[in-house]
N, C-alpha and C positions, 0 to 999 in steps of 0.2 A: 421841195424839201428832198434832201438826199437819204438814202437809206441809213446812213450812220447817224444823221439827225434824228430820223424816227426812232432808230433804237434805242438811242439816248433819251428820248421824251419817253417812251415806253418804260425805261429802267427808273427815269424819275417819277413818274405816275405810280410805278409798282413801289418804288422806296417810300413816297408819300403815305400809300396805302398802309404800307408797314410801320411806317411812324405811327400813323393814326390808329392802328390797331394795337401797337405797343404802348401807346399812352392809356390803355385799358388795362387795369389790373386781370392779371392771369387768372385770379379767382373767377372774375366776371366773365372771362371767355370760356373756362370751363362750365360755369353754370349755364351760359347761353347753350352749349352742348346739353346739358342735363335738361333744360327747358324744352329744346325740341325733342328729346326723346320722351319726356314726360307727357307732351302733348300728344304723340304719337301712342303713347300707352294709354293715354284716356280716351281718344278716339277709337282704338282697337277695343278696348273695355266698353265703350257705348255701343260699337257695333255687336260686340258680344252680348251684351246685355238685351239689345232689340231681337237678337237670333234666340236668345234663351227662351223665350215664350214659346215659339212654334217648336224648337226642338223638345222643350218640356213636354208639350201636349203629345207629340208624336212617340216620345220616349215612354209617357205614361201609359198610352194605349198598348206601345209593346210591351212593355212590362206586365200589364195586367193579362195579356194574351198569353205570355209565357208562363205567368203564376197560374192561369186557368188550366193550361195544358198540363203543368206539372200537377196541380191538384187532381185533374182526371186521372191520370197516370197512377196517382197514389189510391184513388177511388178504386180503379179496376184492380190494382194489386190487392187491396184490403177485401174486395168482394171475392176475389179468387180464393184467397186465404180463408175467408169466412165459410165458401162453398167446402174447401177441403177440411176445414176442422168440423162441418156439422157432418160429413160422411165419416170422419173419423170417430166421431162421437158414437155413432151407431154401430161401430165395430168395435170400439174401446169405450165404453160409456163410465167415463171417470170424471171427478168433481172438479180436478185443473183443467180439462178440457171444456166442461161447461163454463167454467169462470173465464177462461179465454175467448170463447164464443160470445159472450156477454160483453166482454171488454172490447172486443172487434167490432160487435154492431154498435156500440155507443162511439167508437171512434170513428166508423163509418159514416153515422149520423152527423157528427161535429164537421166531417169533411163536405158532405154534402150540402151543410149549410154554408159552409165556405164557398163551394161551387156555385150554389144559388146566388151568393152575394155578387160574384163575380161575372156570372153570365146568365142572361134572362132565358136562355134556352135550355137551361137545367131542370125543369119542371117535371119531366117523367122519370128523373132518376131518383127521387125520395119514394116515389109510389112503387118503383121496381123494389127497393129495400125492404119496403112495408111488405109487400107480398113474399119477399124472401124470409123476412121475421116471423110473418103469420105461418107459412108454411113450417118453419121451424119449431113453433108452437106445436102445431098439428102432429108435427113428427114425434115430439116429446110424449104427447098423448098415446100416439100408436105404440111408441116404445115401452110406455107402461103398461099398456095391453099385453104386448108380447113376453114382459117380464112376469106379469099376473097369471097368464094362459101357462107359463113353463113352470113355474114355482107353486102355483095352487091346483094345477090339474095335472100337469104332467109328472113333476117330481114328486107330489103327494101320493098318486095313482101308483107309482113305480115303488115307493117304500112302501106300501101297503101291500103290494103283489110280492115285493121281497120277503115280507114277514109271513106271507100266506106259503110261498113256496119252502119256507124254512119250516113251517109247522106241518105241512104235509109230508115234507121228508123225514120230519122226527116221528112221524104216526106209521110210515110204511117201512116193512122190513125189505131190506135189500135183496134178499135171496129169493123168496118164496112170493112176492107180490107181483099181480099180473100187470098191475099200471105202472111199475118201475120204469120200463122202456118209453112209454108215452110221457111220462113226467120229466124224463131225462131230456126227451126232445123238446117238451114246452119249456124248460128253464132255459136250455141253450138258446131257444128262439128269445126268450125274454131278455137274455144279457146282449143278444144282437140288437135288439129292439133299442135298449137302453144307450148302447155304443152310437146306435145311428142317430136316436134322437139328440143326444148332444152335440154329435157332429153337425146335424143340422141346425143345431141352435147357435152353433159357433160360425158355422160358415155357409149356411142356406144351401147345401150341396143337395142337388136333386136326386141323385143315387142314394144318399143317404135318408131322404123323405121315403123314396121307394122302399129300401131296405126295412126301415121303421113299419109301414103300413102291411109289407109283406110278413114280417116278424110277429105282429100283433093278429093277424088274420090266422095264422097258424095256430097261436095260442086259444084263439076263439074257437078254431075248428078241433081241435085235441080235448079241450075242456068239457065237453057233453060226453065224449067217448071215454074219458078216465072217471066220468060220474057213474057210468054204468058198471065200471070195473072196481068201482069204491070196495073195500071190506068192511067199512064200519062207518057210522054217522059222521064222525070227526073228519073222515077224508071227504065225504060226500059235501059235507056243508063246506068245508074249505075250498073243494074244487069248484062248487057254486060261487062263491064269492070270487074266485079267481078269474072265472069267466064273467063276471059283470065288472071288476075292475079292469080286464083287458079291454072291454068296450069303453069304459070310462077314460083309460087312457088314449086309446085309439080317437075319442072325440075331443080330448085336450089337444092330442097333437094335431088334428083337423084344424082347431081353433088357432094354434100357434102358428100353422102354415099360412092361414087366412090373416092373421095380424103382420107377419111378415110381407106378404102380397102388398096391404095396405100399404105398410113402411116404404117399401121400395117403390109405388105408385107415386106418393108424396114426394119421395126423394125426386123422381124423375120431374113431377109436373111442379111441385111448390118451390123446390130448391134449384135444381138444374135448369129449367127452363126460366125461372125469375134470375138467375145468373145470367143466363144466355140474352134475356132480354135487357138487363142491366149493362152487359157487354156492348149490345147493340147501340143502346143509347149513349154510351161514353164515346163509342167510335163515331157515332154522328156528331157529338158535341165537339169530339177532338178535331173531326174534318172542320166544321164551323169556326173552332177556334184558331186553326193554322192558317184558314184562308185570313181571319181577321189580322191575325201575327204578321202575315205576308204584306198585308195594306199597311199596317202601321211601319213594318220595316221600311217600305217605299217612301212612305210620307216622311219618316226619319232621314233617309238617304238623302232625299231631294233637299230637305232643310239643312241638312248638313254640308251638302255640295255648296249650297247658297253662301252659307257663312263662311266656309273656306276660301271660295271667290272674293266675297267682301273683304275678308282680313288680309288675303294676300295683296288685293290692290292696294289697301290702304297702307299695310305693312312696307310693301315696295316704295310706296312715296315716301314715308316719313323715314325710311331707311337711307334713302338716296340722299333726303336733306340733312339727316344725321351726318353721313359721311361727308358731305361738302362742308357744312359747319365744322365738322371735326378736324378735316385736312387744313382748314384756315386757322384753327386754333393751335394744332399742331405745328405747322410750319412758323407761326410767331412765336413759338415756343423752343422747338428743335434747333433752329438757326442760332439764336443767342446761346444754346446750350452747348453747341458744337463749340463756339468761339470759346466758352470758359474751359471744355474740355483742353483747347490747345493751350489756353493759358496753362493750365494746371500740368499739362506734359512739359511747358517751357519750366515750370518749376521743379519736376522731377528731374528734368535734365540741366537744371541748374543754369537755365538761361533767363536773363533778364529782359523782359520786354513789358510794353504798356499793355494792360488788359483792354480789350475792345468792348465799348457798350458802357462804359462808365457813367455817360449822361443820360441813359434810359431811366424812364420814372417807374418802371413795372418791378415787380419782384426779382426777376433776372438782373435788372440793372442794379439791385441791391445786392445780389449775389456776385456780379462783377466786381462792385467795390468791395465786398467782403474778400474775394480772391486776391484782390489787390493789396489789402492789408497783410492777408496769408503770406503772399509773396514777399513783403518786407520781412515779415516774422521769420520765414523760413531762412532767411539769408542770416539773420541773426541767430537762429537756431543751429545753423551749419557751424559758425563761429563757436557757438557754445559747445557743439559736439566735439568740436577738435580739441577744446580746452578739457573736456571730460576724457577724452582718450587718453590724453596725456596724464591725467589724474589717475586712470585705471592702469596705465603702464606701472606708474609711481607705487599704486596699491598692491599690483601682483607681485612686484619685487618684494615689498614687505611681505606678503603672504608667503613667499618661497622661504624668506628667512625665518618665519615662524614655524614652518613645516619642518625645517631642518631642525630648528632647536626643539620642537616635540619629538623628533627622532631621537635627538640626544638624550632626552629627559627619558626615553623610553627604554633607551639601552642602558641608561646609568641605573634606572629600575631593576633591569634583568642583571646587572652584574652585581649590583647591591645585594639581590638575594642570593646570587651565586657565592659571594664573598662572605655572606653569613653561613652560607652552607660549608664552605671551606674551613673557615674559623672553627665552627662547632665539629667537623670530623677530624681537624688537628688536634684539638683539645681532647676528642676522644680516642686517637690512635696514640696519643702521648702517654696516656696510662699503662695499657699493655707494654708498650716500647721501654718506659721507665722501670716497670717491674722487672722487665727481661734483662736490662740492661744491671740492674742491682743484683740478680741472681746471678747473671755470668760473673760479676766481679767477685761475689762470694765464692762462686766456683772455682775461681782463678786463684784465690787466697787459700782455698782448701788444697788445691794441687800442689801450690808451693809448699804447703806445711806437710804434705804427704811425701814430697820429694826430700825434704828436709829430714824427716824422720827414717825415710829408706836410706838416706845417707849415714846416719847416725848408728845404724845398727840394724838387727834383724827386726822384722815388724811383727807385732803379735796379731793373731787372727781376729781378735775383737777390732783391733784398729783398722783393718782391712774391711772387715764388714761393715763398719760405720761409715768408712769413706764410700764404699759402694752404694750404702743406703742413702747418704748424702746427695751423692752425685745423680742417682735415681730420682730423687724427689726434686732436685734443682733442674734436671733436664725435663721432667714432667711439667715444671712450672715455665719452662722456656716455650716447649712446645704450645702449652695451653695460651700462653700470652702472645706469641708470636702467630699462631692460629686465628686468634681474636682479631689483631692488627690486620693480618691478611684478610680477613672478612671485610673489615671496614674499608680498606684500602680498595678492595675489587668493587664493593658497592658504590663507593665514591666514584671510582674509574667507570663503571658502568652508566652512573648517572650523569657523569661531567661528558661521557662521550655521545649520550644521547643528547644533552643540552646543546653540544657543540655542532653535532652534523644534523640532527632534525631529519634525519633519514627515516623513511617509510619501512616499516618490516614486522613481521609477526612477533607476538610477544604475548605471554600469560600474564593476565591482568593482577591476578595475586602476587606473584612473584614480582612483577616491575613495582608495586605500589609497596611492597614490604622494602625493597632495596631504597625506595625514596623517602619512605618512614625512616629507616635506619640511618640515612644522611640527615635527617633533621632531628632526631633524637637527642643529640649532643647540645643543640642548642635550646630545645624545651626544656631540658634538666636544669640549665641555669635560671629558669623562670618558674620553676615547680610545677609545669604543666604535663600531664601524661598524654600519649599519644596511642590508639588502640586501631586496629586494621582487624576487620571480621570481613574477608572476602572470601567466597568458596573458590576451591582450586579448578581448573579447567576451564574456565572463561577465556578463550583466545581471541585476540584482536589482530587485525591487519590494519596498523595505523603509525601514528607517531610517537613513540616513546618519549622523545625529547620534548615536544609542545605538552603533551601529557604530564610530563615531570614537573615542567614549568607552572602547569595550571595548579596541579596538587601544592607545589610548593608555595604558590602566591595566596592559595587559599588558606592554608596552616598558618603562614606568617601574619595573614591579613586576621585571623582568629587571635592569635598571640597579640598583636598591636592594638586591637579595637575592644575584645571581648572580654578581657580579663585586666581592669586596673590592676596597678601596682600592689603587690601584695595578696593579689586574689588567686587560689588554686582551681584547677580543673580538669577536664579531659576533653581532647578533641578525638572525634569518632569518626573512621572512615568505614563505610560498608557499602556493598554493592550487591544487586542481583540482576536475574535476565530481565529484560524487557522485550517481550515478544520473542518472536524467532530470530530476527537480526538486530539486536540492540541490547545495551546494559544501561543500567541506571545506577549511579555512583552518588553517594551522598557523603558530604562531608558536614559533620555538625559539631556544634560547641555547646557548653551548658554556661556560657556567659551572660553578660548584661543584656543582651539584645539591642534591638533598634527600633524606633518608631515608624509608622507608615511613611512619613515624610522623607526621612532618610533613605529606607528601602527601596522608595521609588526611584532614587537617583544614585544607587551605588555603583551602578555601570557605566555612568557617565565619564568621560575625562575629565581629569582634573578637579573632579568633587572628593574631598575629604572631610572628615570632621576632626582632623588633627592638623589643620594649616598653622604653620609657624611652628610645629612641633615635630618636624621630619616628615611629615605626610607628603607625598607629591599627588594623590589622586589618580594614579595609574594603574596601580597593581590589579584592580578589579575589572578595568577597562581591558587591560592585556587578557586575563583571564577569558573575557566574554568575547573578544576577538579571536583568541586561538580556538575556544571551542566551538565557534561558530563558523569560521572561515575555513582553518585548517584541520580540524578534527570531525567537522561536519555534523555537528550535534546542536544541542541547545542548553542552557542554564537557567535555572530558576532560582529564587532565594526565598525562604519563609523566615518570618522573625517577629517578635513582639517584646517589648520590654519586658526585662526580668525572666524570659523565658529561652534565652540562646537563640542562635542563628542555624538554620539548615541550608545549606546549597545543595541541590540537585542537577546532576550532570547526566543528560540522556545521549548516549553516544551509540553510534553504528558499530557493529562489529568489524565492518569493511568501511574504512574511510574514504571519502572522496578522492579524486586526485589533488596535486599540490595546488595552492593559490597561484595566481598570475605573478605575483610580486613578492619579492623577500619581505618588502616591509608590511604585509598584509596585517600583521598583529597590530599595527597603531591605528588602522583606520576608526574612524569615528563608529560606534555601532549603531547609531540611528541612521 
């Protein structure tokens, strides 16, 4: 058999195995991998459970040894603290120190019970602690003897001697008495003895004990000598009593020194030696505990190594089995999925090919058949998309036409407002111009009459005076009316220039607002409405007066159109105040009919109007919103309720931002 034939035979067997494998559902293939992994986990768990007993016993011994060691350390620390407290008590015998000693003794006994439960070798520890406690009780008795000797024998004798010295000094003249020098030396020796005995009581200083004995001996020696020199019975009796009290004080001091010696011996034997014995027992028990801990650690390490070895072998075998089963399952899935990937690429590239694996009976075969259906649907979708693009192009053309119509309506709204402004100003200018024309005609007739009178003969002085008075009155009327007409024309000219050019420049808010109000007053008078401006001077803006004028005009005309039904009168008020360091708040308020919440919510939307079919376009406040927001760089809000008028608030920066990117910015949708 040739090599080619062998290769063909091998490929055939491989394909047959693959076909048999693909006849098994994918979920069963994945489940087979999971079963192998589960068996491996169960075997590992069994090995762990088997090893847990040995590990648990070794770990328990290790934990007990460590706990015993910690308890011993704690017992040693408590014993040292108790010894320190006992010594402290006999230098500072206070009730809190005694309570702390009792608490420490109770805690030490509890820890000894715990140590005895954990280590059988701990039997000698309680005995040492009992000796320490018994020694402390003996020390308290010795301390009581010390206090008794000091208070009842030393201090009592010292107080009596103090009284005797006072009595003797009171009965002895300082200048003529022979015993005064000896009495002075005796009193000084007594003072030295008192200081020394107190120093010995507090510090047990050997030098203080020596000074006490020397001073008291001096008193005993000088007392008989002073008795011989006494001048009266009172002195002699007091000096004999002083000699007796000095002996009693010396005997009391001797007892005090003896009691201190007993206390120090008890501290050495009953406390310090017991503590040393306890420390030695703890050291021996700690050494035994450390040996037990080392042995338990060795057993635990050996058991743990054995567990590691068994788990590593079992885990490696099952890992190899899992990898082999997983590779077989992955190949049976990845190959067909790669074919599906190629088919999807053909669909994306708009290539129409037959999808491979349509006859397979597993889940990937189902996916292949679904991809085939998807391919057919994709062809139909592309055709639908072509039709949709054509429809979109037609819709975009319609949208362009709608935008042009919207721009036209916005411009019409602007020019309508400007036309109303022009008509009102023209009517207002007509009054002073008509009056001036009438006055000029009358003046011309008077001049003709004067000329006729002058030609007829000499003039009377009264005629000339009347002619001059009439001319002066006519001239004043001409000046006043022409000046009024000039002011109206100038105001309208400035407003018209601002509206036309919309350039950014600096202007005074109050002056510009009054000019705009002057151009609006003629139209408002026809409706019977008033317009009041209350803006303080000195608020300078670097902004756009043209858009500002259009905003103010639209707001006022909106009030005229909607706030006051036919026949109703009222006043529109314009006010302003500073808003922080870099802003101003402008208010336009009317006292008209107001509006409800549903209308207030929509007033800035384009083409929304409550007078549809009655001349309203719904663009006036929309233009206001866009001019305030995009051109003037501020914001506008409205407040209203039925029957309480409407109040618009414009918050504007003193320095407006740069110009918008496009000239048609005001026709944007505010949302």
